[in-house]
N, C-alpha and C positions, 0 to 999 in steps of 0.2 A: 492505515486508513487509505481509501481510494480517493485521489485528487483529480480534478479536471480543470482545464483552462477555458477561458471564455465565459461570457455571461449568458445565461439562459434567457430566451425570449419570455415576455410577460405571459403569453398564453400558456406556457408550461406550468407556471405557478398557479394560475387560475384553474387550470384543468385538474391539477393534483389537489388543490384545496376544495374544489367541488366534489371530487371523488371522496375526499376525507369527510366532508359534510354528509354525504349520502350514507357512508358507513357508520358515522357517529350517530346518525338518526336511527338507522335500521338495527344496529347492534343492541343498544339499550332497549329498543322496542321489543325485540325478540326475547331478551333476558327478562324483562319486567312483565311482559304480557305474552307468554309463549303460545297460548291457545289462540288468542285473537290474531297474533302476528302470523301464525301458521295458516289460518283461514285467509288472511289478507295476501299471503304469499302465493296462494293458489291451491293449497291442499284441500281435498274434499272434507276431511276431518283432521282434527289435531293429532299429531303423532302420539303414539301410546307412551313412549319414553320421552317425556318433555325435557328431561335434563340433557338429553343429547341435542335436542333442538336449541336449548338455551346455550349449550356449549358452542354450537354454530354461531349464535349471536355474539358470544365472547370473541370468537375468531374474527368476525366481521368488525367488531369494535376495535380490535388490535390493528386490523388493516387500516382503519380510519386514522389511528394514531400514526402509523407508518407513512401514510400518504401526506398527512399534515407536516411531518418532519421533512419528507422529501420535497414538499412545496417550498421550503425555505431555500433550497439550492438543488434544483432538479438534476443538473449535470453531475454534481458530486454524489448524489444518492440515486443514480440511475439503476443500481443493482436492486434497490428496494422496489423501484417501479417495474423492473423485470420480473420480480417475484409476483407482484400484483398482476402483471399481464399473464403470467403463467396460470395463476389461479383463475382469472377471468376467462381463460381459454379452456382449461381442463374442466372447470365446474360445469359449464353448459353442456360439454360433451357427455360427462357422467350423468347429468340430469336427463338429457335426451335419451341416453341408453336405458335409464330406469323407466322412462315413460314407454319406450318401445317394448320393454320386457313386461309391462303391465304392473310394475312394482309401485307406481305412484300415479297420481292424477295428472292428466295432460295440462291442467290449469297452471302447473308450476312453470310452464314454458312461457307464459305471457309476460313475465317480468324479466326474462333473460335479455331482451333488447335494451332495456333501460338500466339494468344492473351490470351487464357485462359487455354486450356487443358495442355500445357507444364508446367504450373506453379502449377498444382494440387499436384503432388508428393513432390516437394521440399518445397512448402509452408506448406503442411501437416506435413512434418518431422520437420520443424522449430517450428511449433506450439506445437507438441508433446514434443519436446526437451525443449521448454520454460516452458511448464506446469510442467514437471518433475523437472526442475531446480528451480522453485519457491517453491516447497514443502519443501525441506530441509532448504531453506533460511527463510521461515516463521517459521519453528520449532526452528531454531537457534535464531531468534529474540524474541521468547516468553520469558517473564521474569521467572526466576527460582523461585520456591516456597520458601517462607521464612521459615527458621528453627526455628524462635522464636515463641513461643506459644502466642496466643492472650489472654490467661487466666493465664499468669504467675503471681505469687503472688507479690504484691507490698510491699516492705519493708518500715515499718514506722520508721522514725528516732526517737531516744530516746529523751525524754523531760528532760532537765537539771533543777535541783532544785536550788533555790537561794543559793548563797554562804554565809557562816558565815562571818559577818563583821570583826570579830576578828581573822579569820583564813586566812592564805595565800594560802592554798591549793585550787585547782579549784573545782567548784561545782560537786557533784556526779551526774551521769546520772540516771534518773528515768527509771526503768525497764518497758518495755511494755508488758512483759509476766506475771508478778505477781504484788503483792502489798506489797512487803517486805519493801520498802522505804516509808516514810511518804509522805502525800500529800503536794505539795508546799505551800498551804495556812496554813497548820498546822505548817510547818517548819518556815514560815515567822512570824507567831504569837509567836512561842516560842523564836524566835530570838529577836523580839522587846520587849517582856514582859518576864523577867526571872521568872523561876518557884518559887524561894525563895520569891518573892514579893507576890505570890498568897497563901503562906502557912497560913497567918492569916485568909484568906477567906475560906480556905478548912478545917481548924481545927474546 
């Protein structure tokens, strides 16, 4: 999920909730009364395929739900506002093109200022503020580099030599840096077989 830091100004919430209210009124009106809503919207006659017009009402209703959710935290839900801004920009462009091509009545353009144009500036400001708020949050969430080197030397523990059976002192540690101490096998052999017993063999 996208997070943002900072608290959104109150006007952002009010703006989004007002846009949500507008969509939540027009959406059900188009769905429940498609013919009357088409005439009120500016069409000369109701569309032949009313189910398509009702589908547009459903989309408007869903936009209202999205704006209401975005109004709870505008900076966190700036992407939802960006989608709404895109729809309120491309919609009038497409409607104007249809009027210029003679595909629909010019009366549909009369509601564009209150349905779309008035939301351009506040929606754009919310999106810009949301993008700026996400950047420091992303940098703060990045893990800090580790100060421990990956090539640190590994210390090898010393190897202890076997203890003398007749001595109570602990076994001496075998140095890992030199060979001043005898090998454990040599030490074990000298312990089990005294040197004076080998004197006849060595003479």
